[in-house]
Backbone as a printed PyTorch tensor [residue, N CA C, xyz], in Angstrom:
tensor([[[ -9.8220,   9.9360,  -5.2240],
         [ -9.8700,   9.4590,  -3.8710],
         [ -8.5070,   8.8430,  -3.5330]],

        [[ -7.9590,   9.2040,  -2.4080],
         [ -6.6970,   8.6440,  -1.9580],
         [ -6.9700,   7.6160,  -0.8730]],

        [[ -6.1540,   6.5780,  -0.8430],
         [ -6.2820,   5.5120,   0.1400],
         [ -4.9640,   5.3980,   0.8740]],

        [[ -5.0030,   5.4290,   2.1800],
         [ -3.7950,   5.2300,   2.9710],
         [ -3.5530,   3.7300,   3.0520]],

        [[ -2.3840,   3.3010,   2.6300],
         [ -2.0530,   1.8720,   2.6000],
         [ -1.3490,   1.4510,   3.8780]],

        [[ -0.3360,   2.1940,   4.2830],
         [  0.4860,   1.7860,   5.4130],
         [  1.4390,   2.9100,   5.7710]],

        [[  1.9590,   2.8590,   6.9980],
         [  3.0890,   3.7220,   7.3370],
         [  4.2790,   3.2260,   6.5330]],

        [[  5.1140,   4.1170,   6.0900],
         [  6.2690,   3.7570,   5.2860],
         [  7.1730,   2.7700,   6.0180]],

        [[  7.4220,   3.0050,   7.3080],
         [  8.3250,   2.1240,   8.0530],
         [  7.7180,   0.7510,   8.3410]],

        [[  6.4300,   0.5670,   8.0520],
         [  5.7810,  -0.7300,   8.2350],
         [  5.5420,  -1.4460,   6.9040]],

        [[  6.1940,  -0.9610,   5.8400],
         [  6.0240,  -1.5390,   4.5060],
         [  7.4150,  -1.7680,   3.9160]],

        [[  8.0820,  -2.8670,   4.2950],
         [  9.4660,  -3.0850,   3.8480],
         [  9.5720,  -3.4330,   2.3650]],

        [[ 10.7380,  -3.2070,   1.7660],
         [ 10.9540,  -3.5740,   0.3700],
         [ 10.6730,  -5.0710,   0.1520]],

        [[ 10.0940,  -5.3750,  -0.9980],
         [  9.7630,  -6.7490,  -1.3310],
         [  8.3760,  -7.1750,  -0.8790]],

        [[  7.6910,  -6.3310,  -0.1230],
         [  6.3570,  -6.6590,   0.3790],
         [  5.2830,  -6.1770,  -0.5870]],

        [[  4.0880,  -6.7000,  -0.3980],
         [  2.9140,  -6.2340,  -1.1400],
         [  1.7470,  -6.1560,  -0.1710]],

        [[  0.8140,  -5.2800,  -0.4680],
         [ -0.4080,  -5.1390,   0.3220],
         [ -1.5630,  -5.0830,  -0.6670]],

        [[ -2.6730,  -5.6540,  -0.2910],
         [ -3.8780,  -5.5640,  -1.1200],
         [ -4.8920,  -4.7690,  -0.3280]],

        [[ -5.3760,  -3.6790,  -0.9320],
         [ -6.3060,  -2.7760,  -0.2630],
         [ -7.6040,  -2.6970,  -1.0660]],

        [[ -8.6610,  -2.2920,  -0.4080],
         [ -9.9620,  -2.1170,  -1.0510],
         [-10.2270,  -0.6280,  -1.2450]],

        [[-10.7310,  -0.2770,  -2.3970],
         [-11.1630,   1.0910,  -2.7020],
         [-12.5830,   0.9650,  -3.2330]],

        [[-13.5450,   0.9890,  -2.3320],
         [-14.9230,   0.7060,  -2.7360],
         [-15.0080,  -0.7560,  -3.1280]],

        [[-15.4500,  -1.0310,  -4.3470],
         [-15.5310,  -2.4120,  -4.8340],
         [-14.2430,  -2.8660,  -5.5140]],

        [[-13.3150,  -1.9680,  -5.6610],
         [-12.0640,  -2.2510,  -6.3700],
         [-11.0020,  -2.7910,  -5.4090]],

        [[-10.3010,  -3.8380,  -5.8120],
         [ -9.1870,  -4.4020,  -5.0610],
         [ -7.8960,  -3.9990,  -5.7820]],

        [[ -6.9430,  -3.4560,  -5.0230],
         [ -5.7100,  -2.9340,  -5.6050],
         [ -4.5150,  -3.5190,  -4.8650]],

        [[ -3.5520,  -4.0340,  -5.6170],
         [ -2.3120,  -4.5170,  -5.0280],
         [ -1.2680,  -3.4250,  -5.0610]],

        [[ -0.6230,  -3.1880,  -3.9220],
         [  0.4400,  -2.1850,  -3.8300],
         [  1.7330,  -2.9470,  -3.5280]],

        [[  2.7350,  -2.7510,  -4.3620],
         [  4.0050,  -3.4650,  -4.2660],
         [  5.1160,  -2.4760,  -3.9540]],

        [[  6.0060,  -2.8530,  -3.0370],
         [  7.2080,  -2.0490,  -2.8060],
         [  8.3760,  -2.8150,  -3.3920]],

        [[  8.9960,  -2.2270,  -4.3950],
         [ 10.1360,  -2.8210,  -5.0850],
         [ 11.3130,  -1.8890,  -4.8400]],

        [[ 12.2290,  -2.2930,  -3.9630],
         [ 13.3050,  -1.3970,  -3.5540],
         [ 12.6970,  -0.1970,  -2.8540]],

        [[ 12.9670,   0.9780,  -3.3620],
         [ 12.3730,   2.1950,  -2.7980],
         [ 11.2380,   2.7400,  -3.6580]],

        [[ 10.7800,   1.9610,  -4.6320],
         [  9.6860,   2.3930,  -5.5060],
         [  8.4160,   1.6360,  -5.1510]],

        [[  7.2800,   2.2880,  -5.4020],
         [  5.9810,   1.6950,  -5.1370],
         [  5.1810,   1.6180,  -6.4300]],

        [[  4.4270,   0.5300,  -6.5760],
         [  3.5740,   0.3270,  -7.7390],
         [  2.2060,  -0.1240,  -7.2410]],

        [[  1.1710,   0.2920,  -7.9440],
         [ -0.1890,  -0.1350,  -7.6080],
         [ -0.8550,  -0.6500,  -8.8810]],

        [[ -1.4440,  -1.8520,  -8.7800],
         [ -2.0450,  -2.5340,  -9.9200],
         [ -3.4080,  -3.0690,  -9.5070]],

        [[ -4.3650,  -2.9580, -10.4010],
         [ -5.6810,  -3.5260, -10.1490],
         [ -5.5340,  -5.0330,  -9.9310]],

        [[ -6.1690,  -5.5440,  -8.9020],
         [ -6.0600,  -6.9650,  -8.5520],
         [ -7.0420,  -7.8040,  -9.3670]],

        [[ -7.1660,  -7.5030, -10.6350],
         [ -8.0700,  -8.2130, -11.5440],
         [ -7.3020,  -8.4360, -12.8410]],

        [[ -6.9680,  -9.6790, -13.1200],
         [ -6.2120,  -9.9860, -14.3330],
         [ -7.0960,  -9.7660, -15.5540]],

        [[ -6.6560,  -8.9580, -16.5230],
         [ -7.4530,  -8.7170, -17.7220],
         [ -7.6830,  -9.9850, -18.5620]],

        [[ -6.8290, -10.9790, -18.4100],
         [ -6.9490, -12.1980, -19.2090],
         [ -8.2500, -12.9330, -18.8900]],

        [[ -8.4180, -13.3770, -17.6290],
         [ -9.6420, -14.0790, -17.2710],
         [-10.1220, -13.7610, -15.8630]],

        [[ -9.7090, -12.6130, -15.3290],
         [-10.2600, -12.1270, -14.0620],
         [ -9.6510, -12.6950, -12.8060]],

        [[ -8.5100, -13.3540, -12.8910],
         [ -7.8750, -13.9380, -11.7040],
         [ -7.3580, -12.8740, -10.7530]],

        [[ -7.0190, -13.2830,  -9.5190],
         [ -6.4850, -12.3510,  -8.5130],
         [ -5.0200, -12.0280,  -8.8020]],

        [[ -4.7890, -11.1570,  -9.7410],
         [ -3.4590, -10.8630, -10.2800],
         [ -2.4180, -10.6040,  -9.1950]],

        [[ -2.7550,  -9.8150,  -8.1940],
         [ -1.7620,  -9.3710,  -7.2160],
         [ -1.3900, -10.4360,  -6.1910]],

        [[ -2.0030, -11.6020,  -6.2740],
         [ -1.5960, -12.7170,  -5.4200],
         [ -0.5220, -13.5650,  -6.0890]],

        [[ -0.2100, -13.2470,  -7.3480],
         [  0.7760, -14.0130,  -8.1030],
         [  2.2020, -13.7040,  -7.6940]],

        [[  3.1160, -14.5170,  -8.2030],
         [  4.5300, -14.3290,  -7.8850],
         [  5.0760, -13.1310,  -8.6640]],

        [[  6.1030, -12.5370,  -8.1080],
         [  6.7900, -11.4410,  -8.7970],
         [  8.1610, -11.9420,  -9.2160]],

        [[  8.6940, -11.3120, -10.2470],
         [ 10.0290, -11.6820, -10.7180],
         [ 10.6590, -10.5050, -11.4340]],

        [[ 12.0010, -10.5340, -11.5510],
         [ 12.6890,  -9.4300, -12.2240],
         [ 12.7020,  -9.6190, -13.7360]],

        [[ 13.0230,  -8.5460, -14.4210],
         [ 13.2570,  -8.6030, -15.8510],
         [ 14.5240,  -9.3990, -16.1120]],

        [[ 14.5510, -10.1130, -17.2110],
         [ 15.7610, -10.7860, -17.6650],
         [ 16.1560, -10.1240, -18.9780]],

        [[ 17.3950,  -9.6850, -19.0620],
         [ 17.8850,  -9.0190, -20.2670],
         [ 18.9650,  -9.8740, -20.9150]],

        [[ 19.0200,  -9.8200, -22.2550],
         [ 20.0060, -10.6040, -22.9810],
         [ 20.5680,  -9.7890, -24.1360]],

        [[ 21.8850,  -9.8660, -24.2790],
         [ 22.5440,  -9.2040, -25.4110],
         [ 22.7890, -10.1990, -26.5390]],

        [[ 22.5030, -11.4780, -26.2840],
         [ 22.7130, -12.4990, -27.3060],
         [ 22.6090, -13.8880, -26.7030]],

        [[ 22.7330, -14.9080, -27.5230],
         [ 22.6240, -16.2790, -27.0310],
         [ 23.6220, -16.5730, -25.9070]],

        [[ 23.1380, -17.2000, -24.8580],
         [ 23.9920, -17.5750, -23.7330],
         [ 24.3290, -16.4370, -22.7970]],

        [[ 23.8990, -15.2300, -23.1200],
         [ 24.1820, -14.0640, -22.2840],
         [ 22.8690, -13.5590, -21.6980]],

        [[ 22.7830, -13.5270, -20.3920],
         [ 21.5810, -12.9610, -19.7740],
         [ 21.9480, -12.3560, -18.4280]],

        [[ 21.1550, -11.4240, -18.0230],
         [ 21.3340, -10.7730, -16.7250],
         [ 19.9560, -10.4760, -16.1570]],

        [[ 19.8180, -10.7430, -14.8850],
         [ 18.5530, -10.4580, -14.2270],
         [ 18.6360,  -9.0910, -13.5730]],

        [[ 17.5530,  -8.3390, -13.6760],
         [ 17.4870,  -7.0280, -13.0380],
         [ 17.5750,  -7.2160, -11.5230]],

        [[ 17.9420,  -6.1580, -10.8380],
         [ 18.1310,  -6.2390,  -9.3910],
         [ 16.8210,  -6.4680,  -8.6370]],

        [[ 15.7350,  -5.8610,  -9.1040],
         [ 14.4670,  -5.9320,  -8.3750],
         [ 13.3670,  -6.5360,  -9.2360]],

        [[ 12.3750,  -7.1120,  -8.5590],
         [ 11.2030,  -7.6370,  -9.2560],
         [ 10.4370,  -6.4920,  -9.9080]],

        [[  9.9720,  -6.7070, -11.1210],
         [  9.2250,  -5.6720, -11.8330],
         [  8.0100,  -6.2420, -12.5490]],

        [[  7.8360,  -7.5710, -12.4870],
         [  6.7120,  -8.2210, -13.1520],
         [  5.8990,  -8.9990, -12.1300]],

        [[  4.5920,  -9.0810, -12.3710],
         [  3.7290,  -9.9380, -11.5560],
         [  3.0430, -10.9100, -12.5060]],

        [[  2.9740, -12.1730, -12.0980],
         [  2.3560, -13.2120, -12.9200],
         [  1.0600, -13.6580, -12.2630]],

        [[ -0.0100, -13.6560, -13.0200],
         [ -1.3080, -14.0720, -12.4940],
         [ -1.2190, -15.5370, -12.0280]],

        [[ -1.7270, -15.8420, -10.8330],
         [ -1.6320, -17.2120, -10.3360],
         [ -2.5160, -18.2030, -11.1030]],

        [[ -3.4800, -17.7300, -11.8840],
         [ -4.3520, -18.6470, -12.6190],
         [ -3.6870, -19.2240, -13.8550]],

        [[ -3.0980, -18.3810, -14.6990],
         [ -2.5350, -18.8620, -15.9630],
         [ -1.1070, -18.3890, -16.2200]],

        [[ -0.5190, -17.6560, -15.2800],
         [  0.8680, -17.2350, -15.4180],
         [  1.1030, -16.0550, -16.3310]],

        [[  0.0510, -15.3570, -16.7630],
         [  0.2570, -14.1960, -17.6310],
         [  0.9780, -13.1190, -16.8340]],

        [[  2.0120, -12.5480, -17.4510],
         [  2.8510, -11.5740, -16.7740],
         [  2.4850, -10.1440, -17.1640]],

        [[  2.5880,  -9.2610, -16.1690],
         [  2.2900,  -7.8440, -16.3670],
         [  3.3850,  -7.0090, -15.7200]],

        [[  3.7570,  -5.9350, -16.3960],
         [  4.7340,  -4.9850, -15.8760],
         [  4.0750,  -4.2010, -14.7400]],

        [[  4.7200,  -4.1470, -13.5680],
         [  4.1450,  -3.4300, -12.4280],
         [  4.0180,  -1.9270, -12.6860]],

        [[  4.9250,  -1.3670, -13.4720],
         [  4.9030,   0.0790, -13.7190],
         [  3.8300,   0.4900, -14.7150]],

        [[  3.6300,  -0.3110, -15.7560],
         [  2.7210,   0.1050, -16.8380],
         [  1.4790,  -0.7630, -16.9730]],

        [[  1.4960,  -1.9710, -16.3990],
         [  0.3870,  -2.9020, -16.5630],
         [  0.4190,  -3.6600, -17.8750]],

        [[  1.4420,  -3.4290, -18.6870],
         [  1.5560,  -4.0620, -19.9990],
         [  1.6700,  -5.5730, -19.8680]],

        [[  0.9040,  -6.2930, -20.6940],
         [  0.9680,  -7.7480, -20.7330],
         [  2.0170,  -8.1780, -21.7500]],

        [[  2.6400,  -9.3240, -21.4890],
         [  3.6210,  -9.8500, -22.4240],
         [  3.2080, -11.2000, -22.9770]],

        [[  1.9710, -11.5530, -22.8110],
         [  1.3900, -12.7500, -23.3980],
         [  0.0790, -12.3430, -24.0430]],

        [[ -0.3090, -13.0080, -25.0750],
         [ -1.5910, -12.6960, -25.7020],
         [ -1.5990, -11.3670, -26.4200]],

        [[ -1.1530, -11.3180, -27.6580],
         [ -1.1650, -10.0590, -28.4120],
         [ -2.5660,  -9.4480, -28.4190]],

        [[ -2.6150,  -8.1620, -28.2260],
         [ -3.8930,  -7.4590, -28.2440],
         [ -4.6250,  -7.4700, -26.9150]],

        [[ -4.1080,  -8.1820, -25.9210],
         [ -4.7490,  -8.1940, -24.6110],
         [ -4.6000,  -6.8160, -23.9660]],

        [[ -5.6180,  -6.3640, -23.2630],
         [ -5.4990,  -5.0670, -22.5970],
         [ -4.5360,  -5.1470, -21.4220]],

        [[ -3.9070,  -4.0320, -21.0690],
         [ -3.0110,  -4.0370, -19.9080],
         [ -3.8130,  -4.0660, -18.6140]],

        [[ -3.1610,  -4.4460, -17.5300],
         [ -3.7630,  -4.3320, -16.2010],
         [ -3.7610,  -2.8510, -15.8390]],

        [[ -4.7710,  -2.4240, -15.1460],
         [ -4.8420,  -1.0110, -14.7640],
         [ -3.8470,  -0.7270, -13.6500]],

        [[ -3.0960,   0.3590, -13.8020],
         [ -2.1350,   0.7740, -12.7860],
         [ -2.5790,   2.1000, -12.1890]],

        [[ -2.0540,   2.4150, -11.0240],
         [ -2.4200,   3.6310, -10.3050],
         [ -1.1560,   4.3250,  -9.8130]],

        [[ -1.2380,   5.6340,  -9.6410],
         [ -0.1250,   6.3920,  -9.0830],
         [ -0.0370,   6.1140,  -7.5860]],

        [[  1.1910,   6.0470,  -7.0850],
         [  1.4450,   5.8500,  -5.6610],
         [  2.3810,   6.9500,  -5.2090]],

        [[  2.1230,   7.5100,  -4.0470],
         [  3.0120,   8.5330,  -3.5060],
         [  3.2500,   8.2570,  -2.0280]],

        [[  4.3350,   8.7970,  -1.5190],
         [  4.6270,   8.7490,  -0.0930],
         [  4.4120,  10.1640,   0.4090]],

        [[  3.5070,  10.3180,   1.3680],
         [  3.1640,  11.6450,   1.8640],
         [  3.4940,  11.7640,   3.3400]],

        [[  3.8730,  12.9680,   3.7290],
         [  4.2030,  13.2300,   5.1280],
         [  2.9400,  13.1740,   5.9700]],

        [[  3.1180,  12.7930,   7.2170],
         [  2.0100,  12.7660,   8.1570],
         [  2.2600,  13.7650,   9.2610]],

        [[  1.2780,  13.9090,  10.1570],
         [  1.4540,  14.7980,  11.3040],
         [  2.1210,  14.0310,  12.4440]],

        [[  2.1450,  14.5760,  13.6350],
         [  2.8310,  13.9550,  14.7660],
         [  2.2470,  12.5990,  15.1330]],

        [[  1.0030,  12.3440,  14.7840],
         [  0.3890,  11.0590,  15.1050],
         [  0.6990,  10.0240,  14.0450]],

        [[  1.3440,  10.4390,  12.9410],
         [  1.6550,   9.5080,  11.8770],
         [  0.5550,   9.4030,  10.8420]],

        [[ -0.5400,  10.1210,  11.0410],
         [ -1.6400,  10.0700,  10.0880],
         [ -1.3990,  11.0810,   8.9700]],

        [[ -1.7710,  10.7610,   7.7370],
         [ -1.5960,  11.7040,   6.6420],
         [ -2.4350,  12.9600,   6.8760]],

        [[ -1.9200,  14.0840,   6.4600],
         [ -2.6490,  15.3270,   6.6430],
         [ -3.1690,  15.8970,   5.3390]],

        [[ -2.7460,  15.3560,   4.2130],
         [ -3.1430,  15.8850,   2.9130],
         [ -4.6610,  15.8490,   2.7610]],

        [[ -5.2550,  17.0080,   2.5320],
         [ -6.6810,  17.0660,   2.2610],
         [ -7.5740,  16.9220,   3.4900]],

        [[ -7.0100,  16.9070,   4.6690],
         [ -7.8160,  16.7230,   5.8750],
         [ -7.5670,  17.8750,   6.8250]],

        [[ -8.6360,  18.3940,   7.4020],
         [ -8.5360,  19.4590,   8.3820],
         [ -9.1800,  19.0000,   9.6800]],

        [[ -8.6280,  19.3720,  10.8250],
         [ -9.2470,  18.9660,  12.0830],
         [-10.6010,  19.6480,  12.2520]],

        [[-11.5460,  18.9150,  12.7720],
         [-12.8710,  19.4470,  13.0150],
         [-12.9240,  20.2260,  14.3210]],

        [[-14.0890,  20.7760,  14.6530],
         [-14.2020,  21.5910,  15.8560],
         [-14.3370,  20.7710,  17.1340]],

        [[-14.5210,  19.4640,  17.0490],
         [-14.7620,  18.6510,  18.2280],
         [-13.5790,  17.7460,  18.5210]],

        [[-13.3720,  17.4810,  19.8050],
         [-12.3110,  16.5900,  20.2300],
         [-12.9350,  15.5430,  21.1290]],

        [[-12.7220,  14.2840,  20.8410],
         [-13.2680,  13.2090,  21.6600],
         [-12.5290,  13.1500,  22.9870]],

        [[-13.2310,  12.7470,  24.0310],
         [-12.6030,  12.5730,  25.3310],
         [-11.7260,  11.3230,  25.2690]],

        [[-10.4900,  11.4550,  25.6900],
         [ -9.5680,  10.3190,  25.6810],
         [ -9.0260,  10.1170,  27.0860]],

        [[ -8.4990,   8.9440,  27.3320],
         [ -7.9690,   8.6040,  28.6460],
         [ -6.6090,   7.9470,  28.4670]],

        [[ -5.6800,   8.2180,  29.3860],
         [ -4.3730,   7.5670,  29.2880],
         [ -4.5060,   6.0720,  29.5950]],

        [[ -3.7420,   5.2630,  28.9040],
         [ -3.7310,   3.8200,  29.1160],
         [ -2.2940,   3.4060,  29.3950]],

        [[ -2.1080,   2.5660,  30.3990],
         [ -0.7750,   2.0540,  30.6890],
         [ -0.8980,   0.6290,  31.2270]],

        [[  0.2080,  -0.0630,  31.2820],
         [  0.2210,  -1.4450,  31.7620],
         [  0.8470,  -1.4750,  33.1430]],

        [[  0.1390,  -2.1010,  34.1000],
         [  0.6540,  -2.2720,  35.4560],
         [  0.6820,  -3.7530,  35.7640]],

        [[  1.8680,  -4.2970,  35.9210],
         [  2.0320,  -5.6920,  36.3130],
         [  1.1550,  -6.6260,  35.4920]],

        [[  1.2380,  -6.5290,  34.1660],
         [  0.5320,  -7.3870,  33.2160],
         [ -0.9680,  -7.1270,  33.1460]],

        [[ -1.4130,  -5.9490,  33.6160],
         [ -2.8180,  -5.5670,  33.4770],
         [ -2.8890,  -4.2920,  32.6570]],

        [[ -3.8290,  -4.2040,  31.7410],
         [ -4.0400,  -2.9760,  30.9890],
         [ -4.9890,  -2.1230,  31.8010]],

        [[ -4.6130,  -0.8740,  32.0420],
         [ -5.3730,   0.0060,  32.9250],
         [ -5.7200,   1.2870,  32.1910]],

        [[ -6.9820,   1.7140,  32.2790],
         [ -7.4130,   2.9840,  31.7040],
         [ -7.6470,   3.9560,  32.8490]],

        [[ -7.0370,   5.1250,  32.7890],
         [ -7.1880,   6.1500,  33.8170],
         [ -8.3040,   7.0970,  33.4000]],

        [[ -9.4280,   7.0850,  34.1280],
         [-10.5800,   7.9180,  33.7730],
         [-10.6620,   9.1980,  34.5890]],

        [[ -9.6300,   9.5230,  35.3780],
         [ -9.6670,  10.7760,  36.1300],
         [ -9.5710,  11.9510,  35.1620]],

        [[-10.2450,  13.0580,  35.4750],
         [-10.2550,  14.2130,  34.5500],
         [ -8.8520,  14.7660,  34.3280]],

        [[ -8.6330,  15.2460,  33.1180],
         [ -7.3730,  15.8950,  32.7560],
         [ -7.6800,  17.2840,  32.2500]],

        [[ -6.7080,  18.1500,  32.3240],
         [ -6.8530,  19.4910,  31.7600],
         [ -6.8410,  19.3770,  30.2460]],

        [[ -7.6250,  20.2150,  29.5290],
         [ -7.6000,  20.1690,  28.0540],
         [ -6.2120,  20.4960,  27.5240]],

        [[ -5.8910,  19.9320,  26.3960],
         [ -4.6080,  20.2100,  25.7440],
         [ -4.5700,  21.6520,  25.3070]],

        [[ -3.4080,  22.2230,  25.2490],
         [ -3.2390,  23.6240,  24.8310],
         [ -3.8130,  23.8220,  23.4340]],

        [[ -4.5870,  24.8730,  23.2740],
         [ -5.1330,  25.1930,  21.9610],
         [ -6.3940,  24.4110,  21.6180]],

        [[ -6.8970,  23.5820,  22.5380],
         [ -8.1040,  22.8040,  22.2760],
         [ -9.2370,  23.4270,  23.0490]],

        [[-10.3210,  23.7290,  22.3850],
         [-11.4700,  24.3000,  23.0560],
         [-12.6280,  23.3300,  22.9980]],

        [[-13.5700,  23.5160,  23.8910],
         [-14.7950,  22.7220,  23.7930],
         [-14.7500,  21.4340,  24.5790]],

        [[-14.3480,  21.4660,  25.8730],
         [-14.5010,  20.2690,  26.6970],
         [-13.2070,  19.5430,  26.9370]],

        [[-13.3440,  18.4540,  27.6990],
         [-12.1890,  17.6590,  28.0740],
         [-11.6500,  16.9010,  26.8780]],

        [[-10.4220,  16.6370,  26.9320],
         [ -9.7700,  15.8890,  25.8550],
         [ -9.7510,  14.4320,  26.1400]]])
């Protein structure tokens, strides 16, 4: 099952979104131009993992030498601070602890309306719609009949 999270242009780098997939809560993170999805359930004690702070990797070649990665890649559970890799779900505290579940994320093209088209086909029916515009601070719906759109059969659009 695929879940549409957001339009790409409405999901800036450094942001996160939490979405529902049935009973499952999933955090989706945009780190630079990469996306990660992690189950919003900390394996340690069930905390809301994806509400925690994110931070970058710190690398060291020796004492007194360290460098921080350019982008955040870890999420820390807000309950106890256990850290998990956004890409793999691997925990770095508690030997033997299971990793957080991760999910594949993709960016897919949409149609002219901006809606994803993958796996969806238009049905035979078209709902009647009306143009809406603003006149002098009033929202106005025009209910006068319109000609059907080209290529649309079966009633007014």
